[in-house]
C-alpha positions in Angstrom: -16.0 4.1 -10.4 -13.0 5.2 -12.4 -13.2 8.6 -10.8 -13.4 7.0 -7.3 -10.1 5.2 -8.0 -8.2 8.0 -9.8 -9.1 11.0 -7.7 -6.9 10.2 -4.8 -4.0 9.5 -7.2 -4.1 13.2 -8.3 -2.4 14.1 -5.0 1.3 13.5 -4.6 1.0 12.6 -0.9 -1.5 9.8 -1.8 0.8 8.4 -4.5 3.7 8.2 -2.0 1.3 6.9 0.7 0.0 4.1 -1.5 3.5 3.0 -2.5 4.6 3.0 1.1 1.5 1.2 2.3 1.8 -1.5 -0.3 5.5 -2.1 0.3 4.9 -2.3 4.1 1.9 -4.6 3.6 3.9 -7.0 1.5 6.9 -6.9 3.8 5.0 -7.4 7.0 2.9 -10.2 5.5 5.9 -12.2 4.3 8.0 -12.1 7.5 4.8 -12.3 9.4 4.4 -15.9 8.2 7.3 -16.8 10.4 5.8 -14.8 13.3 2.6 -16.8 13.0 4.1 -20.2 12.5 6.6 -19.7 15.3 4.2 -18.1 17.7 6.2 -14.8 17.9 3.3 -12.4 18.1 4.4 -11.2 21.5 7.9 -10.6 20.2 6.7 -8.5 17.3 4.6 -6.3 19.7 7.5 -6.0 22.2 9.9 -5.0 19.5 7.5 -2.4 18.1 7.2 -0.7 21.5 10.9 -1.0 22.3 11.9 1.5 19.6 10.6 4.4 21.6 14.0 5.2 23.2 15.6 5.5 19.8 12.8 7.7 18.6 13.0 9.9 21.7 16.8 10.3 21.4 16.6 11.1 17.7 14.0 13.7 18.5 16.1 15.3 21.3 19.1 15.4 19.0 17.0 16.8 16.1 18.0 13.8 14.0 16.0 11.4 11.8 13.4 9.5 13.8 13.5 6.5 11.5 17.3 6.1 12.0 16.9 6.4 15.7 14.1 3.8 15.7 16.3 1.5 13.6 19.2 1.8 16.1 17.0 1.0 19.1 15.3 -1.9 17.3 18.6 -3.5 16.4 20.0 -3.1 20.0 16.8 -4.7 21.4 16.9 -7.6 18.9 20.5 -8.3 19.6 20.0 -8.0 23.3 17.2 -10.6 23.2 19.5 -12.9 21.3 22.3 -12.3 23.8 20.3 -13.0 26.9 18.7 -16.1 25.6 21.8 -17.4 23.9 22.9 -20.0 26.5 19.4 -21.1 27.6 19.8 -19.8 31.1 17.1 -17.3 30.4 14.2 -18.3 28.1 13.6 -16.2 25.1 10.1 -15.0 26.2 11.6 -14.0 29.6 14.4 -12.0 27.9 11.8 -10.4 25.6 9.7 -9.3 28.6 12.7 -7.9 30.5 14.2 -5.9 27.6 10.7 -4.8 26.4 9.8 -3.4 29.8 13.2 -1.7 30.2 13.2 -0.1 26.7 9.6 1.0 27.0 10.2 2.6 30.4 13.3 4.3 29.1 11.4 5.7 26.1 8.6 7.0 28.4 11.2 8.7 30.7 12.8 10.4 27.7 9.5 11.4 26.1 8.2 12.8 29.4 11.1 15.3 29.4 9.7 16.9 26.2 7.1 19.6 26.2 5.8 19.1 22.6 5.9 15.3 22.3 2.1 14.9 22.2 2.0 16.7 18.9 5.3 15.8 17.3 5.5 12.1 18.1 1.8 11.1 17.7 2.4 9.7 14.2 5.0 7.3 15.7 2.3 5.7 17.8 -0.5 5.7 15.2 1.2 6.1 11.9 1.1 8.9 9.3 1.3 7.2 5.9 0.0 10.4 4.2 3.0 12.2 5.5 5.5 10.0 3.8 8.2 12.0 2.0 10.2 11.0 -1.0 13.2 10.3 1.3 11.1 8.1 3.5 9.8 6.2 0.5 13.4 5.5 -0.8 14.5 4.4 2.7 11.4 2.2 3.0 12.2 0.6 -0.4 15.9 0.1 0.5 15.3 -1.4 4.0 12.3 -3.4 2.9 14.1 -4.8 -0.2 17.0 -5.8 2.1 14.7 -7.7 4.4 13.0 -9.5 1.6 16.4 -10.4 0.1 17.6 -11.7 3.4 14.5 -13.9 3.8 14.9 -15.2 0.2 18.6 -16.0 0.7 18.1 -17.7 4.1 14.8 -19.3 3.2 15.9 -22.9 3.6 18.0 -22.4 6.8 15.1 -20.5 8.4 12.7 -23.2 7.3 14.8 -26.0 8.8 15.5 -24.2 12.1 11.8 -23.2 12.5 10.2 -26.6 11.8 12.8 -29.3 12.2 15.4 -28.5 15.0 16.7 -32.1 14.9 17.6 -31.8 11.2 19.1 -28.4 11.9 21.4 -29.9 14.5 22.2 -32.8 12.2 23.2 -30.3 9.4 25.1 -28.3 12.0 23.2 -25.1 11.2 24.1 -22.1 13.4 20.6 -22.1 15.1 21.3 -19.2 17.5 22.8 -17.1 14.8 19.8 -17.7 12.5 17.4 -16.9 15.3 19.2 -13.6 15.9 19.2 -12.8 12.2 15.5 -13.4 12.1 15.1 -11.0 15.1 17.1 -8.4 13.3 15.0 -8.7 10.1 11.9 -8.5 12.2 13.2 -5.3 13.9 14.0 -3.7 10.6 10.5 -4.6 9.3 8.9 -2.9 12.4 10.9 0.3 11.8 10.0 0.3 8.2 6.3 0.0 9.1 6.4 2.7 11.8 5.5 5.5 9.4 2.6 3.6 7.9 0.7 2.0 10.7 2.6 3.2 13.8 4.1 1.1 16.6 0.7 0.5 18.1 -0.6 -1.3 15.1 2.4 -2.9 13.5 2.0 -6.1 15.4 -1.4 -6.5 13.7 0.1 -6.2 10.2 2.7 -8.8 11.2 0.2 -11.3 12.4 -3.1 -10.8 10.6 -2.2 -11.3 6.9 0.0 -14.3 7.8 -2.8 -15.8 9.9 -5.3 -15.3 7.1 -2.9 -17.0 4.6 -2.3 -19.9 7.1 -6.0 -20.7 6.9 -5.9 -20.8 3.1 -2.5 -22.3 2.1 -0.9 -25.6 3.0 2.8 -24.9 2.2 5.0 -22.1 3.3 5.8 -20.6 -0.2 2.1 -20.5 -1.0 1.4 -19.0 2.4 4.0 -16.3 1.9 2.7 -15.4 -1.5 -0.9 -15.3 -0.4 0.0 -13.3 2.7 1.8 -10.7 0.6 -1.3 -10.4 -1.7 -3.5 -10.0 1.4 -1.2 -7.4 2.9 -0.9 -5.4 -0.2 -4.7 -5.4 -0.9 -5.5 -4.5 2.7 -3.1 -1.6 2.6 -4.5 -0.4 -0.7 -8.2 -0.7 0.4 -7.5 0.7 3.8 -5.8 3.8 2.5 -8.6 4.5 0.0 -11.2 4.1 2.9 -9.2 6.5 5.1 -9.1 9.0 2.2 -12.9 9.0 1.6 -14.0 8.5 5.2 -11.4 10.8 6.7 -10.2 8.3 9.3 -6.8 7.2 10.5 -5.1 5.4 7.7 -3.1 2.9 9.8 -6.2 1.8 11.7 -8.2 1.5 8.4 -5.5 -0.8 6.9 -5.6 -3.0 10.0 -9.4 -3.2 10.0 -9.5 -4.3 6.4 -6.9 -7.0 7.1 -8.9 -8.1 10.1 -12.1 -8.3 7.9 -10.2 -10.5 5.5 -9.1 -12.8 8.4 -12.7 -13.1 9.6 -13.9 -14.1 6.1 -11.1 -16.7 5.9 -11.8 -18.0 9.4 -15.4 -18.6 8.5 -15.2 -19.8 4.9 -11.7 -21.1 4.3 -11.7 -24.6 2.7 -10.6 -27.4 5.1 -9.9 -25.0 8.0 -12.8 -22.5 8.0 -15.3 -22.7 10.8 -18.4 -23.1 8.5 -16.5 -25.6 6.3 -15.7 -27.7 9.4 -19.3 -27.6 10.5 -20.5 -28.6 7.1 -18.1 -31.4 6.9 -19.1 -32.6 10.4 -22.8 -32.4 9.5 -22.2 -34.3 6.3 -20.3 -37.0 8.1 -23.1 -37.4 10.6 -25.6 -37.6 7.8 -23.7 -40.3 6.0 -23.3 -42.2 9.3 -27.0 -42.0 10.0 -27.8 -43.1 6.4 -25.4 -46.1 6.7 -26.9 -47.1 10.0 -30.4 -47.1 8.5 -29.6 -49.5 5.7 -30.5 -53.1 6.6 -27.8 -55.8 6.2 
């Protein structure tokens, strides 16, 4: 058992991959709690695919793909906030318009390349085992910035998300806070690009948070539990990918999905089997009471 755990750690690429995967798992899980509670899953998926133009431009200019993706993600996030700012266009409509435009632009740019199928595959499906020391430092820097922003703005985000009336009473800048949350989400997606790829990043934003939602009753507890689930899913998924020789990003997402299914079935108070047991117990008690003579 000890050998099973330590053997992968003898490789430098596995050490870097594990660190990156755990950092991304925690980051996606924490901000994913807002994604789950505010029903922003479509937004996360749209932002993930909207970074393709930035990746394509960076590739054509022989620049850093991560920097290109970050620039595109920030432009898309700010664009969504701008179009939906005055309420003339609803946020989901703005997301759909910009998502389609950015994705189409990315496809047009990528189609002009002759080697994109090989060189950009890891953008779509992730390549956590190819994380360099530079990528690791950049992931730590950007991920730490996002977590710091969520910590500093925890109370304003909480009020704006769950009590708009109180937010108006306190004169909180609701639109600015929504835009900041979009920006933090965009940065998170870019950070996760190397680990799980744009095709699977939405799953890591939603699944650990949804699992924690079934198990926790308050947001701080939900965030802490989601972070733990995200980290363990990343760790276990990477080990499985190493020994089974399968795609690491997909393995991480499948482990997180398995954790969700277990919670969905057995979670106290909210689990499916728990609910059925409680209903059965209630019917039994009712039948027993009805059978007792006055």
